[in-house]
mmCIF file of the N, C-alpha and C atoms, coordinates in Angstrom:
data_MODEL
# 
_entry.id   MODEL 
# 
loop_
_atom_site.group_PDB 
_atom_site.id 
_atom_site.type_symbol 
_atom_site.label_atom_id 
_atom_site.label_alt_id 
_atom_site.label_comp_id 
_atom_site.label_asym_id 
_atom_site.label_entity_id 
_atom_site.label_seq_id 
_atom_site.pdbx_PDB_ins_code 
_atom_site.Cartn_x 
_atom_site.Cartn_y 
_atom_site.Cartn_z 
_atom_site.occupancy 
_atom_site.B_iso_or_equiv 
_atom_site.pdbx_formal_charge 
_atom_site.auth_seq_id 
_atom_site.auth_comp_id 
_atom_site.auth_asym_id 
_atom_site.auth_atom_id 
_atom_site.pdbx_PDB_model_num 
ATOM 1   N N  . MET A 1 1  ? 22.938 -52.151 -43.671 1.00 0.00 ? 1  MET A N  1 
ATOM 2   C CA . MET A 1 1  ? 23.832 -53.204 -43.897 1.00 0.00 ? 1  MET A CA 1 
ATOM 3   C C  . MET A 1 1  ? 23.483 -54.051 -45.147 1.00 0.00 ? 1  MET A C  1 
ATOM 4   N N  . PHE A 1 2  ? 22.530 -54.314 -45.483 1.00 0.00 ? 2  PHE A N  1 
ATOM 5   C CA . PHE A 1 2  ? 22.130 -55.009 -46.888 1.00 0.00 ? 2  PHE A CA 1 
ATOM 6   C C  . PHE A 1 2  ? 22.434 -53.980 -48.093 1.00 0.00 ? 2  PHE A C  1 
ATOM 7   N N  . SER A 1 3  ? 22.425 -52.749 -47.707 1.00 0.00 ? 3  SER A N  1 
ATOM 8   C CA . SER A 1 3  ? 22.827 -51.623 -48.891 1.00 0.00 ? 3  SER A CA 1 
ATOM 9   C C  . SER A 1 3  ? 24.158 -51.881 -49.092 1.00 0.00 ? 3  SER A C  1 
ATOM 10  N N  . TRP A 1 4  ? 25.316 -52.131 -47.989 1.00 0.00 ? 4  TRP A N  1 
ATOM 11  C CA . TRP A 1 4  ? 26.612 -52.139 -48.225 1.00 0.00 ? 4  TRP A CA 1 
ATOM 12  C C  . TRP A 1 4  ? 26.976 -53.506 -49.296 1.00 0.00 ? 4  TRP A C  1 
ATOM 13  N N  . ALA A 1 5  ? 26.048 -54.462 -48.637 1.00 0.00 ? 5  ALA A N  1 
ATOM 14  C CA . ALA A 1 5  ? 26.233 -55.854 -49.400 1.00 0.00 ? 5  ALA A CA 1 
ATOM 15  C C  . ALA A 1 5  ? 25.813 -55.716 -50.950 1.00 0.00 ? 5  ALA A C  1 
ATOM 16  N N  . LEU A 1 6  ? 24.738 -54.829 -51.148 1.00 0.00 ? 6  LEU A N  1 
ATOM 17  C CA . LEU A 1 6  ? 24.266 -54.768 -52.583 1.00 0.00 ? 6  LEU A CA 1 
ATOM 18  C C  . LEU A 1 6  ? 25.179 -53.819 -53.236 1.00 0.00 ? 6  LEU A C  1 
ATOM 19  N N  . THR A 1 7  ? 25.842 -52.690 -52.514 1.00 0.00 ? 7  THR A N  1 
ATOM 20  C CA . THR A 1 7  ? 26.972 -51.982 -53.282 1.00 0.00 ? 7  THR A CA 1 
ATOM 21  C C  . THR A 1 7  ? 27.957 -52.576 -53.686 1.00 0.00 ? 7  THR A C  1 
ATOM 22  N N  . PHE A 1 8  ? 28.612 -53.610 -52.668 1.00 0.00 ? 8  PHE A N  1 
ATOM 23  C CA . PHE A 1 8  ? 30.018 -54.420 -53.192 1.00 0.00 ? 8  PHE A CA 1 
ATOM 24  C C  . PHE A 1 8  ? 29.576 -55.515 -54.278 1.00 0.00 ? 8  PHE A C  1 
ATOM 25  N N  . LEU A 1 9  ? 28.202 -55.860 -54.220 1.00 0.00 ? 9  LEU A N  1 
ATOM 26  C CA . LEU A 1 9  ? 27.818 -56.844 -55.278 1.00 0.00 ? 9  LEU A CA 1 
ATOM 27  C C  . LEU A 1 9  ? 27.896 -56.098 -56.656 1.00 0.00 ? 9  LEU A C  1 
ATOM 28  N N  . ILE A 1 10 ? 27.250 -54.894 -56.641 1.00 0.00 ? 10 ILE A N  1 
ATOM 29  C CA . ILE A 1 10 ? 27.261 -54.035 -57.901 1.00 0.00 ? 10 ILE A CA 1 
ATOM 30  C C  . ILE A 1 10 ? 28.751 -53.806 -58.286 1.00 0.00 ? 10 ILE A C  1 
ATOM 31  N N  . VAL A 1 11 ? 29.577 -53.433 -57.487 1.00 0.00 ? 11 VAL A N  1 
ATOM 32  C CA . VAL A 1 11 ? 31.139 -53.291 -57.717 1.00 0.00 ? 11 VAL A CA 1 
ATOM 33  C C  . VAL A 1 11 ? 31.629 -54.535 -58.327 1.00 0.00 ? 11 VAL A C  1 
ATOM 34  N N  . ALA A 1 12 ? 31.482 -55.424 -57.799 1.00 0.00 ? 12 ALA A N  1 
ATOM 35  C CA . ALA A 1 12 ? 31.878 -56.791 -58.414 1.00 0.00 ? 12 ALA A CA 1 
ATOM 36  C C  . ALA A 1 12 ? 31.314 -57.101 -59.802 1.00 0.00 ? 12 ALA A C  1 
ATOM 37  N N  . LEU A 1 13 ? 29.951 -56.909 -60.009 1.00 0.00 ? 13 LEU A N  1 
ATOM 38  C CA . LEU A 1 13 ? 29.713 -57.072 -61.381 1.00 0.00 ? 13 LEU A CA 1 
ATOM 39  C C  . LEU A 1 13 ? 30.206 -56.126 -62.468 1.00 0.00 ? 13 LEU A C  1 
ATOM 40  N N  . ILE A 1 14 ? 30.467 -54.920 -61.866 1.00 0.00 ? 14 ILE A N  1 
ATOM 41  C CA . ILE A 1 14 ? 31.013 -54.023 -62.916 1.00 0.00 ? 14 ILE A CA 1 
ATOM 42  C C  . ILE A 1 14 ? 32.316 -54.421 -63.298 1.00 0.00 ? 14 ILE A C  1 
ATOM 43  N N  . ALA A 1 15 ? 33.239 -54.840 -62.218 1.00 0.00 ? 15 ALA A N  1 
ATOM 44  C CA . ALA A 1 15 ? 34.722 -55.224 -62.150 1.00 0.00 ? 15 ALA A CA 1 
ATOM 45  C C  . ALA A 1 15 ? 34.688 -56.360 -62.855 1.00 0.00 ? 15 ALA A C  1 
ATOM 46  N N  . ALA A 1 16 ? 33.854 -57.262 -63.016 1.00 0.00 ? 16 ALA A N  1 
ATOM 47  C CA . ALA A 1 16 ? 33.725 -58.707 -63.998 1.00 0.00 ? 16 ALA A CA 1 
ATOM 48  C C  . ALA A 1 16 ? 33.582 -58.338 -65.042 1.00 0.00 ? 16 ALA A C  1 
ATOM 49  N N  . ALA A 1 17 ? 32.759 -57.451 -65.505 1.00 0.00 ? 17 ALA A N  1 
ATOM 50  C CA . ALA A 1 17 ? 32.219 -57.008 -66.762 1.00 0.00 ? 17 ALA A CA 1 
ATOM 51  C C  . ALA A 1 17 ? 33.510 -56.284 -67.396 1.00 0.00 ? 17 ALA A C  1 
ATOM 52  N N  . LEU A 1 18 ? 34.221 -55.615 -66.644 1.00 0.00 ? 18 LEU A N  1 
ATOM 53  C CA . LEU A 1 18 ? 35.326 -54.980 -67.306 1.00 0.00 ? 18 LEU A CA 1 
ATOM 54  C C  . LEU A 1 18 ? 36.613 -55.890 -67.211 1.00 0.00 ? 18 LEU A C  1 
ATOM 55  N N  . GLY A 1 19 ? 36.416 -56.894 -66.866 1.00 0.00 ? 19 GLY A N  1 
ATOM 56  C CA . GLY A 1 19 ? 37.601 -57.824 -66.671 1.00 0.00 ? 19 GLY A CA 1 
ATOM 57  C C  . GLY A 1 19 ? 38.723 -57.950 -65.642 1.00 0.00 ? 19 GLY A C  1 
ATOM 58  N N  . PHE A 1 20 ? 38.117 -57.030 -64.516 1.00 0.00 ? 20 PHE A N  1 
ATOM 59  C CA . PHE A 1 20 ? 39.177 -57.221 -63.439 1.00 0.00 ? 20 PHE A CA 1 
ATOM 60  C C  . PHE A 1 20 ? 38.856 -58.280 -62.335 1.00 0.00 ? 20 PHE A C  1 
ATOM 61  N N  . GLY A 1 21 ? 39.367 -59.272 -62.540 1.00 0.00 ? 21 GLY A N  1 
ATOM 62  C CA . GLY A 1 21 ? 39.038 -60.630 -61.804 1.00 0.00 ? 21 GLY A CA 1 
ATOM 63  C C  . GLY A 1 21 ? 39.260 -60.668 -60.430 1.00 0.00 ? 21 GLY A C  1 
ATOM 64  N N  . GLY A 1 22 ? 40.433 -59.912 -60.082 1.00 0.00 ? 22 GLY A N  1 
ATOM 65  C CA . GLY A 1 22 ? 40.845 -59.909 -58.581 1.00 0.00 ? 22 GLY A CA 1 
ATOM 66  C C  . GLY A 1 22 ? 39.798 -58.891 -57.935 1.00 0.00 ? 22 GLY A C  1 
ATOM 67  N N  . ILE A 1 23 ? 39.755 -58.072 -58.299 1.00 0.00 ? 23 ILE A N  1 
ATOM 68  C CA . ILE A 1 23 ? 38.915 -57.197 -57.743 1.00 0.00 ? 23 ILE A CA 1 
ATOM 69  C C  . ILE A 1 23 ? 37.296 -57.527 -57.729 1.00 0.00 ? 23 ILE A C  1 
ATOM 70  N N  . ALA A 1 24 ? 36.933 -58.162 -58.644 1.00 0.00 ? 24 ALA A N  1 
ATOM 71  C CA . ALA A 1 24 ? 35.619 -58.663 -58.631 1.00 0.00 ? 24 ALA A CA 1 
ATOM 72  C C  . ALA A 1 24 ? 35.320 -59.730 -57.649 1.00 0.00 ? 24 ALA A C  1 
ATOM 73  N N  . GLY A 1 25 ? 36.509 -60.594 -57.522 1.00 0.00 ? 25 GLY A N  1 
ATOM 74  C CA . GLY A 1 25 ? 36.306 -61.877 -56.323 1.00 0.00 ? 25 GLY A CA 1 
ATOM 75  C C  . GLY A 1 25 ? 36.459 -61.208 -55.102 1.00 0.00 ? 25 GLY A C  1 
ATOM 76  N N  . THR A 1 26 ? 37.366 -60.127 -54.886 1.00 0.00 ? 26 THR A N  1 
ATOM 77  C CA . THR A 1 26 ? 37.134 -59.703 -53.491 1.00 0.00 ? 26 THR A CA 1 
ATOM 78  C C  . THR A 1 26 ? 35.867 -58.816 -53.164 1.00 0.00 ? 26 THR A C  1 
ATOM 79  N N  . ALA A 1 27 ? 35.378 -58.153 -53.863 1.00 0.00 ? 27 ALA A N  1 
ATOM 80  C CA . ALA A 1 27 ? 34.425 -57.475 -53.662 1.00 0.00 ? 27 ALA A CA 1 
ATOM 81  C C  . ALA A 1 27 ? 32.936 -58.613 -53.574 1.00 0.00 ? 27 ALA A C  1 
ATOM 82  N N  . VAL A 1 28 ? 32.937 -59.491 -54.316 1.00 0.00 ? 28 VAL A N  1 
ATOM 83  C CA . VAL A 1 28 ? 32.243 -60.331 -53.946 1.00 0.00 ? 28 VAL A CA 1 
ATOM 84  C C  . VAL A 1 28 ? 32.255 -61.127 -52.643 1.00 0.00 ? 28 VAL A C  1 
ATOM 85  N N  . GLY A 1 29 ? 33.413 -61.613 -52.323 1.00 0.00 ? 29 GLY A N  1 
ATOM 86  C CA . GLY A 1 29 ? 33.582 -62.042 -50.959 1.00 0.00 ? 29 GLY A CA 1 
ATOM 87  C C  . GLY A 1 29 ? 33.224 -61.188 -49.781 1.00 0.00 ? 29 GLY A C  1 
ATOM 88  N N  . ILE A 1 30 ? 33.609 -59.774 -49.909 1.00 0.00 ? 30 ILE A N  1 
ATOM 89  C CA . ILE A 1 30 ? 32.906 -58.833 -49.095 1.00 0.00 ? 30 ILE A CA 1 
ATOM 90  C C  . ILE A 1 30 ? 31.759 -58.521 -49.001 1.00 0.00 ? 30 ILE A C  1 
ATOM 91  N N  . ALA A 1 31 ? 31.029 -58.728 -50.082 1.00 0.00 ? 31 ALA A N  1 
ATOM 92  C CA . ALA A 1 31 ? 29.514 -58.800 -50.239 1.00 0.00 ? 31 ALA A CA 1 
ATOM 93  C C  . ALA A 1 31 ? 28.928 -59.763 -49.558 1.00 0.00 ? 31 ALA A C  1 
ATOM 94  N N  . LYS A 1 32 ? 29.522 -60.954 -49.659 1.00 0.00 ? 32 LYS A N  1 
ATOM 95  C CA . LYS A 1 32 ? 29.091 -62.316 -48.908 1.00 0.00 ? 32 LYS A CA 1 
ATOM 96  C C  . LYS A 1 32 ? 29.171 -62.245 -47.289 1.00 0.00 ? 32 LYS A C  1 
ATOM 97  N N  . ILE A 1 33 ? 30.230 -61.519 -46.963 1.00 0.00 ? 33 ILE A N  1 
ATOM 98  C CA . ILE A 1 33 ? 30.533 -61.707 -45.468 1.00 0.00 ? 33 ILE A CA 1 
ATOM 99  C C  . ILE A 1 33 ? 29.606 -60.773 -44.908 1.00 0.00 ? 33 ILE A C  1 
ATOM 100 N N  . ILE A 1 34 ? 29.266 -59.218 -45.629 1.00 0.00 ? 34 ILE A N  1 
ATOM 101 C CA . ILE A 1 34 ? 28.480 -58.466 -45.121 1.00 0.00 ? 34 ILE A CA 1 
ATOM 102 C C  . ILE A 1 34 ? 27.218 -59.036 -44.936 1.00 0.00 ? 34 ILE A C  1 
ATOM 103 N N  . PHE A 1 35 ? 26.592 -59.862 -45.948 1.00 0.00 ? 35 PHE A N  1 
ATOM 104 C CA . PHE A 1 35 ? 25.361 -60.000 -45.942 1.00 0.00 ? 35 PHE A CA 1 
ATOM 105 C C  . PHE A 1 35 ? 25.232 -61.404 -44.735 1.00 0.00 ? 35 PHE A C  1 
ATOM 106 N N  . VAL A 1 36 ? 25.929 -62.179 -44.525 1.00 0.00 ? 36 VAL A N  1 
ATOM 107 C CA . VAL A 1 36 ? 26.156 -63.096 -43.626 1.00 0.00 ? 36 VAL A CA 1 
ATOM 108 C C  . VAL A 1 36 ? 25.717 -62.302 -41.989 1.00 0.00 ? 36 VAL A C  1 
ATOM 109 N N  . VAL A 1 37 ? 26.814 -61.506 -41.938 1.00 0.00 ? 37 VAL A N  1 
ATOM 110 C CA . VAL A 1 37 ? 26.668 -60.629 -40.894 1.00 0.00 ? 37 VAL A CA 1 
ATOM 111 C C  . VAL A 1 37 ? 25.349 -60.047 -40.404 1.00 0.00 ? 37 VAL A C  1 
ATOM 112 N N  . ALA A 1 38 ? 24.610 -59.393 -41.733 1.00 0.00 ? 38 ALA A N  1 
ATOM 113 C CA . ALA A 1 38 ? 23.437 -58.782 -41.392 1.00 0.00 ? 38 ALA A CA 1 
ATOM 114 C C  . ALA A 1 38 ? 22.623 -59.883 -41.350 1.00 0.00 ? 38 ALA A C  1 
ATOM 115 N N  . LEU A 1 39 ? 22.486 -60.949 -41.673 1.00 0.00 ? 39 LEU A N  1 
ATOM 116 C CA . LEU A 1 39 ? 21.347 -62.137 -41.328 1.00 0.00 ? 39 LEU A CA 1 
ATOM 117 C C  . LEU A 1 39 ? 21.646 -62.394 -39.869 1.00 0.00 ? 39 LEU A C  1 
ATOM 118 N N  . VAL A 1 40 ? 22.996 -62.910 -39.380 1.00 0.00 ? 40 VAL A N  1 
ATOM 119 C CA . VAL A 1 40 ? 23.016 -63.225 -38.091 1.00 0.00 ? 40 VAL A CA 1 
ATOM 120 C C  . VAL A 1 40 ? 22.638 -62.142 -37.064 1.00 0.00 ? 40 VAL A C  1 
ATOM 121 N N  . LEU A 1 41 ? 22.877 -60.764 -37.349 1.00 0.00 ? 41 LEU A N  1 
ATOM 122 C CA . LEU A 1 41 ? 22.190 -59.802 -36.541 1.00 0.00 ? 41 LEU A CA 1 
ATOM 123 C C  . LEU A 1 41 ? 20.858 -59.706 -36.550 1.00 0.00 ? 41 LEU A C  1 
ATOM 124 N N  . PHE A 1 42 ? 20.169 -60.085 -37.658 1.00 0.00 ? 42 PHE A N  1 
ATOM 125 C CA . PHE A 1 42 ? 18.744 -60.061 -37.612 1.00 0.00 ? 42 PHE A CA 1 
ATOM 126 C C  . PHE A 1 42 ? 18.287 -61.217 -36.736 1.00 0.00 ? 42 PHE A C  1 
ATOM 127 N N  . ALA A 1 43 ? 18.944 -62.464 -36.939 1.00 0.00 ? 43 ALA A N  1 
ATOM 128 C CA . ALA A 1 43 ? 18.362 -63.470 -36.132 1.00 0.00 ? 43 ALA A CA 1 
ATOM 129 C C  . ALA A 1 43 ? 18.609 -63.175 -34.717 1.00 0.00 ? 43 ALA A C  1 
ATOM 130 N N  . ILE A 1 44 ? 19.621 -62.572 -34.256 1.00 0.00 ? 44 ILE A N  1 
ATOM 131 C CA . ILE A 1 44 ? 19.851 -62.193 -32.876 1.00 0.00 ? 44 ILE A CA 1 
ATOM 132 C C  . ILE A 1 44 ? 18.886 -61.224 -32.477 1.00 0.00 ? 44 ILE A C  1 
ATOM 133 N N  . SER A 1 45 ? 18.453 -60.358 -33.269 1.00 0.00 ? 45 SER A N  1 
ATOM 134 C CA . SER A 1 45 ? 17.520 -59.131 -32.942 1.00 0.00 ? 45 SER A CA 1 
ATOM 135 C C  . SER A 1 45 ? 16.214 -60.016 -32.696 1.00 0.00 ? 45 SER A C  1 
ATOM 136 N N  . ALA A 1 46 ? 15.777 -60.784 -33.641 1.00 0.00 ? 46 ALA A N  1 
ATOM 137 C CA . ALA A 1 46 ? 14.521 -61.710 -33.433 1.00 0.00 ? 46 ALA A CA 1 
ATOM 138 C C  . ALA A 1 46 ? 14.325 -62.566 -32.348 1.00 0.00 ? 46 ALA A C  1 
ATOM 139 N N  . VAL A 1 47 ? 15.637 -63.109 -32.040 1.00 0.00 ? 47 VAL A N  1 
ATOM 140 C CA . VAL A 1 47 ? 15.532 -63.954 -30.930 1.00 0.00 ? 47 VAL A CA 1 
ATOM 141 C C  . VAL A 1 47 ? 15.249 -63.247 -29.454 1.00 0.00 ? 47 VAL A C  1 
ATOM 142 N N  . ALA A 1 48 ? 15.915 -62.161 -29.679 1.00 0.00 ? 48 ALA A N  1 
ATOM 143 C CA . ALA A 1 48 ? 15.961 -61.124 -28.283 1.00 0.00 ? 48 ALA A CA 1 
ATOM 144 C C  . ALA A 1 48 ? 14.352 -60.652 -28.194 1.00 0.00 ? 48 ALA A C  1 
ATOM 145 N N  . GLY A 1 49 ? 13.897 -60.417 -29.591 1.00 0.00 ? 49 GLY A N  1 
ATOM 146 C CA . GLY A 1 49 ? 12.667 -59.573 -29.384 1.00 0.00 ? 49 GLY A CA 1 
ATOM 147 C C  . GLY A 1 49 ? 11.681 -60.534 -28.802 1.00 0.00 ? 49 GLY A C  1 
ATOM 148 N N  . VAL A 1 50 ? 11.715 -62.127 -29.258 1.00 0.00 ? 50 VAL A N  1 
ATOM 149 C CA . VAL A 1 50 ? 10.889 -63.043 -28.730 1.00 0.00 ? 50 VAL A CA 1 
ATOM 150 C C  . VAL A 1 50 ? 11.065 -63.453 -27.280 1.00 0.00 ? 50 VAL A C  1 
ATOM 151 N N  . ILE A 1 51 ? 12.437 -63.246 -26.744 1.00 0.00 ? 51 ILE A N  1 
ATOM 152 C CA . ILE A 1 51 ? 12.672 -63.554 -25.268 1.00 0.00 ? 51 ILE A CA 1 
ATOM 153 C C  . ILE A 1 51 ? 12.157 -62.488 -24.674 1.00 0.00 ? 51 ILE A C  1 
ATOM 154 N N  . ARG A 1 52 ? 12.215 -61.390 -24.815 1.00 0.00 ? 52 ARG A N  1 
ATOM 155 C CA . ARG A 1 52 ? 11.698 -60.287 -24.170 1.00 0.00 ? 52 ARG A CA 1 
ATOM 156 C C  . ARG A 1 52 ? 10.122 -60.296 -24.261 1.00 0.00 ? 52 ARG A C  1 
ATOM 157 N N  . GLY A 1 53 ? 9.549  -60.819 -25.089 1.00 0.00 ? 53 GLY A N  1 
ATOM 158 C CA . GLY A 1 53 ? 8.343  -61.000 -25.324 1.00 0.00 ? 53 GLY A CA 1 
ATOM 159 C C  . GLY A 1 53 ? 7.448  -59.349 -25.488 1.00 0.00 ? 53 GLY A C  1 
ATOM 160 N N  . ARG A 1 54 ? 7.934  -58.779 -26.306 1.00 0.00 ? 54 ARG A N  1 
ATOM 161 C CA . ARG A 1 54 ? 7.354  -57.587 -26.624 1.00 0.00 ? 54 ARG A CA 1 
ATOM 162 C C  . ARG A 1 54 ? 5.805  -57.634 -27.349 1.00 0.00 ? 54 ARG A C  1 
ATOM 163 N N  . ASN A 1 55 ? 4.931  -56.721 -26.874 1.00 0.00 ? 55 ASN A N  1 
ATOM 164 C CA . ASN A 1 55 ? 3.705  -56.875 -27.535 1.00 0.00 ? 55 ASN A CA 1 
ATOM 165 C C  . ASN A 1 55 ? 3.864  -55.770 -28.670 1.00 0.00 ? 55 ASN A C  1 
ATOM 166 N N  . PRO A 1 56 ? 3.275  -56.263 -30.147 1.00 0.00 ? 56 PRO A N  1 
ATOM 167 C CA . PRO A 1 56 ? 3.118  -55.424 -31.069 1.00 0.00 ? 56 PRO A CA 1 
ATOM 168 C C  . PRO A 1 56 ? 2.065  -54.432 -30.913 1.00 0.00 ? 56 PRO A C  1 
ATOM 169 N N  . VAL A 1 57 ? 2.539  -53.168 -31.192 1.00 0.00 ? 57 VAL A N  1 
ATOM 170 C CA . VAL A 1 57 ? 1.650  -52.109 -31.005 1.00 0.00 ? 57 VAL A CA 1 
ATOM 171 C C  . VAL A 1 57 ? 0.605  -51.869 -32.056 1.00 0.00 ? 57 VAL A C  1 
# 
């Protein structure tokens, strides 16, 4: 998931360097959304792991 966010961030940086403002803005927006979704899924996974009480091996 983070690799997708990083990919869109790189696309946005390249587009911004070439002067494509609309494409860069869209790619940055997508990267932000994917990053937030990944953080939320990580938090849910961490909470679920704590609630289950898994023992680390």
